[in-house]
C-alpha positions in Angstrom: 3.6 22.7 -13.2 1.9 20.0 -11.2 4.8 17.9 -9.9 3.9 16.1 -6.7 6.6 15.7 -4.0 6.0 13.4 -1.1 8.9 13.6 1.4 9.3 11.4 4.5 5.6 11.0 5.0 4.4 8.6 7.8 0.9 8.0 9.1 -0.4 5.7 11.8 -3.9 4.8 13.1 -4.2 3.5 16.7 -0.6 2.2 16.6 -0.9 0.6 13.1 1.6 2.1 10.6 -0.3 2.9 7.4 2.5 4.9 5.8 6.1 4.4 6.8 8.6 7.1 5.7 7.3 7.4 2.1 9.2 9.6 -0.3 8.1 9.9 -3.9 8.2 12.4 -6.7 5.5 12.3 -9.4 6.5 14.4 -12.5 4.4 17.0 -14.1 1.8 15.3 -16.4 3.0 11.8 -15.4 0.6 8.9 -14.9 1.7 7.2 -11.7 0.1 4.0 -10.5 0.1 3.0 -6.9 -0.2 -0.8 -6.8 -0.4 -3.2 -3.9 -2.7 -5.6 -1.9 -5.5 -4.4 0.3 -4.1 -2.6 3.4 -0.7 -1.7 1.9 -1.3 2.0 2.3 -1.9 3.1 -1.3 -5.3 4.7 -0.6 -4.0 6.4 2.5 -1.2 7.9 0.5 -3.7 9.1 -2.2 -5.9 10.6 0.6 -2.9 12.4 2.1 -2.1 13.9 -1.3 -5.8 15.0 -1.6 -5.8 16.5 1.8 -8.3 14.2 3.4 -5.6 12.8 5.7 -2.9 14.7 7.6 0.5 13.0 7.8 2.0 12.5 11.3 5.4 13.6 9.8 6.6 14.6 6.4 5.5 17.1 3.8 3.5 17.0 0.5 3.8 19.7 -2.2 2.0 20.2 -5.5 3.9 22.3 -7.9 6.0 24.7 -5.8 3.4 24.9 -3.0 3.6 23.2 0.3 0.2 21.6 1.1 0.4 21.8 4.9 -2.8 23.3 6.1 -4.3 23.6 2.6 -7.8 22.1 2.4 -8.7 19.7 -0.4 -10.8 22.3 -2.2 -7.8 24.6 -2.6 -5.3 22.1 -3.9 -6.2 22.2 -7.6 -7.1 18.5 -7.6 -10.1 16.4 -8.7 -10.8 12.9 -7.3 -12.6 9.9 -8.8 -13.8 7.5 -6.2 -14.4 3.7 -6.4 -18.1 4.2 -5.5 -18.7 7.0 -8.1 -20.2 9.3 -5.4 -22.9 10.7 -7.7 -25.7 12.8 -6.3 -28.9 10.7 -6.9 -31.2 13.8 -7.0 -29.2 15.5 -9.8 -29.2 14.6 -13.4 -26.0 13.8 -15.2 -25.5 17.4 -16.3 -26.0 18.6 -12.7 -23.6 16.1 -11.4 -20.9 17.1 -13.9 -21.5 20.8 -13.2 -21.6 20.6 -9.4 -18.0 21.6 -8.7 -18.2 24.4 -11.2 -21.3 25.9 -9.5 -19.7 25.5 -6.1 -16.8 27.6 -7.4 -19.3 30.2 -8.8 -18.3 29.8 -12.4 -20.6 31.8 -14.7 -23.6 29.8 -16.1 -22.5 30.2 -19.7 -19.1 28.8 -19.0 -20.6 26.0 -16.9 -22.8 24.9 -19.9 -19.9 25.0 -22.3 -17.5 23.0 -20.1 -20.2 20.4 -19.2 -20.9 19.9 -22.9 -17.1 19.5 -23.6 -16.6 17.0 -20.7 -19.7 15.0 -21.7 -18.4 14.8 -25.3 -15.0 13.7 -24.2 -16.6 10.8 -22.2 -19.1 10.1 -24.9 -22.1 10.6 -22.7 -23.8 13.5 -24.4 -27.1 11.5 -24.8 -27.2 10.8 -21.1 -27.0 14.3 -19.6 -30.8 14.4 -18.8 -30.8 11.1 -17.0 -30.5 10.4 -13.2 -27.8 8.1 -11.9 -30.3 5.4 -11.1 -31.0 5.2 -14.8 -27.4 4.5 -15.7 -25.3 1.4 -15.9 -22.1 1.0 -13.8 -19.9 2.0 -16.7 -22.0 5.0 -17.5 -21.9 6.2 -13.9 -18.1 5.8 -14.0 -18.0 8.0 -17.1 -20.0 10.7 -15.3 -17.6 10.6 -12.3 -14.6 11.0 -14.6 -16.4 13.8 -16.5 -17.1 15.6 -13.2 -13.4 15.5 -12.5 -12.2 16.6 -15.9 -14.7 19.5 -16.1 -12.8 21.2 -13.3 -9.6 21.3 -15.5 -7.5 20.3 -12.4 -3.8 20.2 -12.2 -4.0 16.8 -10.6 -6.5 13.9 -11.0 -6.5 11.3 -8.2 -8.3 8.0 -8.9 -9.1 5.4 -6.2 -9.7 2.0 -7.9 -12.2 3.6 -10.3 -12.8 0.5 -12.3 -13.1 -2.1 -9.6 -16.9 -2.1 -9.5 -17.2 -2.9 -13.3 -17.5 -6.3 -14.8 -14.4 -7.8 -16.6 -15.4 -6.8 -20.2 -16.4 -3.3 -19.3 -13.3 -2.8 -17.2 -11.2 -3.8 -20.2 -13.0 -1.2 -22.4 -12.9 1.6 -19.8 -9.2 0.9 -19.1 -8.3 1.6 -22.7 -10.6 4.7 -22.9 -9.2 6.2 -19.7 -5.6 5.7 -20.9 -6.5 7.4 -24.2 -8.3 10.2 -22.5 -5.7 11.0 -19.8 -3.0 11.0 -22.4 -4.7 13.9 -24.1 -5.3 15.9 -20.9 -2.6 18.1 -19.4 -2.9 16.8 -15.9 -0.8 14.8 -13.5 -2.6 11.5 -12.6 -2.2 9.3 -9.5 -4.1 6.0 -9.9 -4.6 3.5 -7.1 -5.3 -0.1 -7.9 -4.7 -3.7 -6.6 -5.2 -5.0 -10.2 -1.7 -5.6 -11.7 -3.1 -5.7 -15.2 -4.3 -2.1 -14.8 -0.9 -1.1 -13.4 1.1 -2.8 -16.2 -1.1 -1.4 -19.0 -2.0 2.1 -17.9 0.8 3.9 -16.1 4.0 5.7 -17.1 5.5 4.3 -13.8 4.3 2.0 -11.1 5.1 2.2 -7.4 4.6 -1.2 -5.7 3.6 -0.9 -2.1 3.5 -3.3 0.9 3.0 -2.7 4.6 3.1 1.1 4.2 6.3 1.2 2.2 7.3 1.5 -1.4 9.2 -1.7 -2.5 9.9 -0.6 -6.1 9.3 2.3 -8.5 9.9 1.9 -12.2 8.3 1.6 -15.6 5.7 -1.2 -15.8 7.9 -3.3 -18.1 10.9 -3.0 -15.7 8.8 -3.9 -12.7 7.5 -7.0 -14.6 10.9 -8.0 -15.9 13.2 -7.1 -13.1 11.3 -7.2 -9.8 13.1 -5.9 -6.7 12.2 -8.9 -4.5 10.2 -12.1 -4.2 7.0 -10.2 -3.2 7.0 -8.0 -6.3 7.9 -11.0 -8.4 4.9 -13.0 -7.2 2.5 -10.0 -7.1 3.1 -8.9 -10.7 2.2 -11.2 -13.6 -0.3 -13.9 -14.4 1.0 -16.4 -13.7 3.3 -14.9 -11.1 7.1 -15.2 -11.7 8.5 -18.6 -10.7 10.6 -18.2 -7.6 13.1 -21.1 -7.0 15.6 -21.9 -4.3 19.1 -22.2 -5.6 22.8 -21.8 -4.6 25.4 -19.6 -6.1 28.1 -21.4 -8.0 31.5 -20.3 -9.5 29.6 -19.5 -12.7 25.9 -19.1 -12.4 23.6 -20.9 -9.9 23.0 -24.5 -9.0 19.4 -25.5 -9.2 18.2 -29.0 -8.3 21.5 -30.4 -9.3 21.9 -28.4 -12.5 24.2 -25.5 -13.1 22.6 -22.5 -14.9 24.4 -19.5 -16.3 23.5 -16.1 -15.0 23.7 -12.8 -16.9 24.4 -10.9 -13.6 25.8 -12.3 -10.3 25.0 -9.1 -8.3 28.0 -9.6 -6.1 26.7 -12.9 -4.6 29.4 -15.3 -3.4 29.7 -19.0 -4.4 27.8 -21.2 -1.9 25.4 -18.5 -0.9 21.7 -19.6 -0.9 19.6 -17.4 -3.2 16.2 -17.2 -4.8 16.0 -16.9 -8.6 13.0 -15.9 -10.6 12.0 -16.6 -14.2 8.7 -15.9 -16.0 6.7 -18.8 -17.4 7.0 -17.6 -20.9 10.9 -17.6 -20.7 11.1 -21.4 -20.1 11.2 -23.6 -23.2 9.5 -27.0 -22.8 11.0 -29.8 -24.8 9.8 -33.4 -25.3 13.2 -34.8 -26.0 16.3 -34.6 -23.8 18.9 -32.0 -24.9 22.2 -30.9 -23.4 21.7 -28.5 -20.6 18.0 -29.1 -20.3 16.5 -29.8 -16.8 14.3 -32.9 -16.5 10.8 -32.2 -15.0 7.4 -33.9 -14.7 4.1 -32.5 -15.8 1.6 -32.3 -13.0 -1.2 -30.0 -14.3 -2.1 -29.0 -17.9 -4.3 -25.9 -18.3 -5.5 -24.9 -21.9 -5.9 -21.1 -22.0 -7.0 -20.6 -25.5 -3.8 -19.0 -27.0 -1.4 -21.3 -25.0 -1.0 -24.1 -22.5 0.0 -23.3 -19.0 1.9 -26.3 -17.5 2.6 -26.8 -13.8 5.8 -28.8 -13.5 7.7 -30.6 -10.8 11.4 -29.9 -10.9 13.0 -32.0 -8.2 11.4 -30.8 -5.0 10.2 -27.5 -6.4 7.1 -26.6 -8.5 7.1 -24.1 -11.3 4.9 -23.0 -14.3 5.7 -22.7 -18.0 3.8 -21.7 -21.0 3.9 -23.4 -24.4 1.9 -23.4 -27.6 -1.7 -24.7 -27.5 -1.1 -27.7 -29.7 1.9 -28.9 -27.7 1.4 -32.7 -27.3 1.9 -33.5 -23.6 0.2 -35.6 -21.0 -0.1 -35.4 -17.2 2.9 -37.2 -15.4 4.9 -37.1 -18.6 8.6 -36.3 -18.4 9.7 -33.2 -20.2 12.9 -31.1 -20.4 13.2 -27.4 -19.6 15.6 -24.9 -21.0 15.8 -21.6 -19.1 16.8 -18.4 -21.0 19.8 -17.1 -19.0 19.1 -13.5 -20.0 15.7 -13.8 -18.2 16.9 -15.5 -15.0 16.8 -13.0 -12.2 18.5 -13.0 -8.8 15.8 -11.8 -6.3 16.8 -9.6 -3.4 14.9 -8.3 -0.4 16.0 -4.7 -0.6 14.5 -1.6 -2.3 15.2 -1.3 -6.1 14.4 2.1 -7.5 15.1 1.4 -11.2 16.2 4.9 -11.9 13.9 6.8 -9.5 15.9 7.9 -6.5 13.0 9.6 -4.8 12.2 6.7 -2.4 14.8 5.1 -0.3 12.6 3.2 2.1 14.1 -0.3 2.5 11.7 -3.1 1.8 10.8 -5.6 4.5 11.8 -9.2 3.8 9.2 -10.6 1.4 7.3 -13.7 2.3 4.4 -15.5 0.7 1.9 -13.6 -1.2 -1.1 -12.9 1.1 -4.5 -14.2 0.1 
């Protein structure tokens, strides 16, 4: 068992709160992604799990074992760093074997496990090279092989793909997901890349200002964000967030009344923010009953589709449509929102079925640059 329990963990540096009462349970063999902007506390949380940081308050356990006072080397973990952290004077085989030799594993077993790890990462032909003779992607494979060869209970990954170019990152993302699905380990993966978070993890924990705003499956975080920050941090383009007012039935948006699938206990007349994804807005050239009139301000052809920036009264939003949709800048179009995809956005924590973290979210503002 390699369940990780983080209970009431806080950590500050010189008066700056890096972690603020974090509670989180990561199930045995689960792939958990910690997602958030720079400075949100995700790497600090990872380092606390690893034992490189000591929480000011709170406890961390792995399996049934409390990690207080347990050094990193005794926690049954392996870590993959953003910078690869390979030893330049050792060949690939030596880098992969380093941890095993430090643990005084017999030479015959070292050779066998190094060969297996190299084969898993498809780097058998590179074992006699030095790190300086490898590409960035090859170095990352070596770093992952070095972690896997230890047969750890837990693998911690700190933005391992961020130094790779876009195409290589795409390839490595798929390979890592395939590989870790076949390995009986619990994985905690830190990233600021929402595509990695959506495509790789079993669950995603979105962090901001040292707190967890939402924990859920990637699809649920994308479709039902807890608040405006999560809505605008996840997705490309981000979810449209529009000012509206609750009505007797649905919401009133720029003089139009739209039905809502769920009112969430909001009262008529209450000012709210509603969210809808660009792909859930139908763009029409001709006026139809119930459609909202808007004006096209920007047209972006993106290969498989058009991304339109539209002016709806005093508010701007984005919608996608087919690539051959005939539309011009400044043209009037008509928008039909799909009610089942219109979301009322709050400012409180939404666990989506994980009751491990109850930290309330701060009021979300504009997405930081």
